[in-house]
N, C-alpha and C positions, 0 to 999 in steps of 0.2 A: 486473605488475600483473597483476591477474587479470580475466580475461572471460567473463561468464555467457552463453551461448547459451542459449535457452529459443525452441524451435522457429525462427520465422523472426526474433528480435528478439535481438538482440547486446546486452548491456548492460556498457561499463566506464566508470571515470573522464573516460578521454579522446576516446569517444565524443560523436557528439550524443545529447540524452537522448533515453532510452523513456518512457511513459507508462504509469502502471497505472493505470486509472480503471475507474469503474461504482458501481452504488449499496454505500451500507450493506449493507442484506441484499437477498437474494433474494425476490422477491417472486410472481412467474409466469416462465414461460415467454415468454410474448410480453411480457411489460415487458422481461425482460432482450434479448430479440432486439431490440425497439423501441429500445432505448438503447445496443447493441451497433452498429445500424446507424447512428445517430449519432456515436455517438464514431470509429469506422470512418471516417466520411466524414468527419471534423472532423481525424483525423489524414492520411488521404489526400491533404489540402488543404495539410496541413503539411508534410509528408514525415518524419511521426512514427511511428517504431513503437512498436506498441499490445498492451496485455496486459488481457482482460477481467478484471476483480475483482468478486465478489460472494460474502458470506458465508452460509451456510445455517446458523449459532448462531453469538447473540452471547452467550456467557458470561458477559459482565461487566457486566451492563448497572447502570444505580445504583439501582433495584429491583427487589424480587420481580415487580414488576408491568408492569417494562419488556416489550418486543416481542423476543423473542427468535430468530424466524425462522421457516422452512418446514420446518425440517431436512435430515439426512444423505441420504437417500435419495432427496428432491424435488430439494434444493440439487445434489445433483453431477449429477443427473441433466440438471440445468438447464445447468450447467457445460460439460458435456462436448458437451452441442449447439451452444452455444454457439460450443466451439472449431473443432468441425466445417464448421459453417454459415459461420464467417468466416472459418477459418484463421488463427483469432489464438491465440498460449497465453492459459489461466487459470489464477488465485491464488484460493487462499480461505486462511481462519483454519483454526489446528488447536488443539484447548485441552487435549486430553489423550493420553497417549501409544496408546491403541489408536487415535485417530482416523487419525493418519500413514498406516499402511500403507492403509487404508480409500481416503482423500481421493487418496492417490496415485495410484491406481487410473485417477482421472478427471481430476486436475488438472494441471499443468505445474508451480508454484510451490506450496511450505507455507508459510504466513504464521507466525509467530509472536508474538502478541501482546504489548504493551509490559508490559505487568503478569507473563508469563509467559517472561521473556528469560532468566531465571537458573536455571528449571527444567531443569538435567541433565538426566532422564530424557527431558523431551517432547522437547530440545535432539537428544538421540542416536538416539530413535526417529524423528525428521524426518532426522534426516544421514543414517541406514541404510537409506531411502528410495532413495536416489540422485537425489532432485528437486531443483533449485533452491529455496534456503532464503531466505527474506525474513525478517528477524528485526528486530521495531520496537526500538531503543533505550528503555527504561524510562523513565519519566519522573522516576525518582528517580536515576537512572543517569548515571555522567560520559560525554563521549564517549571516552576513552580507557580507560574498561572495558570497551568491545565488543571488545576483542582478545582478552580471555577467554571471551566469547559465543562467538566467533568457533572460537575455540581448541576449546571443545567438540563442533561440527559437526565440525571438521578430523579430530578423533580417529579417526572414521569412517570418513574416506577421504572424505569429499565437501567437496569446493572451489567447490561452487556458489553461492556464499554472497553474500546482500545484505545490508546494514546501514542499517537505515532512522530517519532523525532524525525525532522527531513530536512536541518540543516537550518542555520542562523544569519540573517545576511550581516553580510561582513565588507561594507563597502559595494562601491556601484559593482554590478553584476558579478557579486559574488558571495558564497556561502561558505561556513566554516560548520563542521560538528563539534558541540562540544559536548565529549562525553560523561563529564557532571550530569549532562540533563536527561541521561537514561535511570540511573538512581533516585533523584530526585524527582521522576516522575513515577516512579516504581514505589513511592511513597505512599501514593493515594491509595494502594492497593490495586489499582488496575494493570493490566496487561499490557508493559510497553512494547511497540514495535518499531524497528528502525528501516528507515526508508534508505536503502545503499545507493536506490541510481538517481534519486530527488535531490539527495546530498551534493551529489556533485556535480550537479547540475549551475550553469552557468545564465542567471534571468536575463532574457533577453540580450544575453551575451552575441548574439550575431545578426544586432539590428534591429532584424522583422520577425528575430524566431529565438530562442535560447538556445546559447552552446551548452557544452558539459566535456567531463573527461573521465569518460569510462573505466580507464587504467587505474582510477583511485577508487573504483566500487570495490575489489577483493580487500583491499587495506581496510576501507572501513568497516566493511562487514565482518572481518576476522575482530576488528577493537569492539564494533557493537556487541560480539557474541564472546569476549573475553571481559566484558563490562558486567555483559547480562542482558540479557534480552528476551521475550516471550516470543516475538517474530520476526521475523525477519521481509522486505517486501523488496523484489526485486524485479524490475520491468528487464523485456526479455524478446529477442526479436530472432531472426537466422538471416536476416539482412538490416541492421539496424542503421547505417549511412543511409539508407533509402526509405526508412520508415516514415509515416505523412507524421509524424511529431516525435518528440525527445529521443530522435536517431543518437545524439552524443551522448547519450547518460545510459543508454541499454546494453546491458550484456548477450553479447550473441550465444545462440540458444547452446550451441554444440561447444561452450564453455561452464556450462553452467552445473552437468555433474561434478565435475572437478575441482570449482569451488566449493559446492555443496558440501564433499566430501571431505574439505578443508575445514569447515566450519563445523561439523559433526564432529569432524576429533578434538576442536577446542572444545564447544560446548560437552564432548562429555568428559574430559577433565574441570571444568566450571560446575557441572552440577553433577557431577559423579554418575 
């Protein structure tokens, strides 16, 4: 059983779940600081380890007009400041091989987007940084296929790997979560993360952007914790309906602490 230690957070399938949380897109330092403070408060109140998440570039928007983000220089600077101010690890997406070394100078975890989870060169470049890697399972992959994804990163000598479930394609603009996938991926020995917010996404469901149903985030998160997972990935925002991307999926920040309390109670029963 692999344990991945990132700063002051330890992630493993047999440990209390950790939380990866933050906005879909970074907007400004003040905005990130406000959300990080509220997430940190919710996590402190529930005894939850916390990794702050924010993307500086969303390269897989539904349409050319989709808002992509504030860019690498500004975004990575924000993430490094959040890490320093709040003492929490930080995570961001990388989309191309040359992003990996650059981002690794500022963040603790590199995240491989689901659409790119089989891109060998990207996986190798991420692994070679020595940073922890969170790989999202492609909506088109079976859970047992993720052992091959992990093996690519392992080939670099890096075993700081987390495998993330975020739903499977189920017809046009629809995803479904198959919770058999969590224990199946856990058979690799690597920590399994459940992405509760992207699992309720409706890819391209709004025509030029993705839709979603945030009402379903709490039930899916409860199910994932009941089945067993090492971490939960939850995007959050103070005003999701006016967020620059993925608003329909994000949990309002004022609801986060109550949800975490529910999830912690379930996790305590499952893991003792």
